[in-house]
C-alpha positions in Angstrom: 12.6 3.0 29.1 12.3 2.7 25.4 9.0 1.6 23.9 10.5 0.2 20.8 13.7 -1.7 20.0 16.2 -0.3 17.5 14.7 -2.2 14.5 11.1 -1.9 15.5 8.5 0.5 14.0 5.1 1.5 15.3 2.6 2.4 12.6 -0.8 3.9 12.3 -3.0 2.1 9.7 -5.2 4.1 7.3 -7.7 1.9 5.4 -9.0 2.8 1.9 -11.4 1.0 -0.3 -11.2 1.6 -4.1 -14.5 0.8 -5.8 -14.1 -0.1 -9.5 -16.5 -1.7 -12.0 -14.3 -4.8 -12.3 -14.1 -5.2 -8.5 -13.1 -3.6 -5.2 -9.6 -3.2 -3.9 -8.7 -2.6 -0.2 -5.6 -0.6 0.4 -3.9 -0.2 3.8 -1.5 2.8 4.2 0.9 2.4 7.1 2.1 5.7 8.6 5.3 5.4 10.7 4.6 7.0 14.1 7.7 5.7 16.0 10.9 4.2 14.7 13.1 4.8 11.7 11.6 3.3 8.5 13.0 4.1 5.1 9.7 5.7 4.1 7.1 7.4 6.4 4.2 5.9 4.4 3.7 2.5 2.7 0.6 1.7 0.7 -0.2 -2.0 0.6 -2.9 -3.7 -1.6 -4.8 -6.0 0.8 -6.0 -9.5 -0.1 -8.9 -10.8 1.8 -6.9 -12.9 4.3 -3.4 -11.6 3.9 -1.4 -8.6 2.5 0.0 -8.7 -1.0 3.7 -9.3 -1.6 6.1 -6.4 -1.1 6.6 -6.0 -4.9 3.1 -4.5 -5.0 3.7 -1.9 -2.3 3.7 1.9 -2.9 6.0 4.0 -0.7 6.3 7.7 -0.1 6.7 10.6 2.4 2.9 11.3 2.4 -0.2 9.1 2.2 -0.9 10.6 -1.2 2.6 9.8 -2.5 2.3 6.2 -1.3 -1.1 5.7 -2.9 0.0 7.4 -6.1 3.0 5.2 -6.4 0.9 2.1 -5.7 -1.6 3.0 -8.5 1.0 4.2 -11.0 3.1 1.0 -11.0 2.7 -1.1 -14.0 3.3 -4.5 -12.4 2.1 -8.0 -13.4 -0.2 -9.8 -11.1 -3.6 -9.3 -9.5 -3.0 -5.6 -8.7 -1.4 -4.4 -11.9 -2.7 -1.1 -13.3 -5.0 -1.8 -16.2 -4.3 1.3 -18.3 -6.9 0.5 -20.9 -9.9 1.1 -18.5 -8.1 3.1 -15.8 -8.6 0.4 -13.1 -6.8 -2.4 -11.3 -7.2 -5.7 -13.1 -6.1 -9.3 -12.8 -4.5 -11.5 -15.3 
């Protein structure tokens, strides 16, 4: 008997908290345990009551890769990398 359907993924969640002078950022890293996702790890900035949009996700084959890609992206919005002070900043 299969535990998962063909399109389902079981993931372990690793929780990180980034402490910065301009504010804290929670990041969840999802590690695929069962299933066939396009990436083994996905780093997701976490809002207080819901996850951020997919456009802010960092993906990779290791936790470090997913976190690095999350922090290196120069995207607009509340989690864009503020390169002037090395932190994550809002608008």
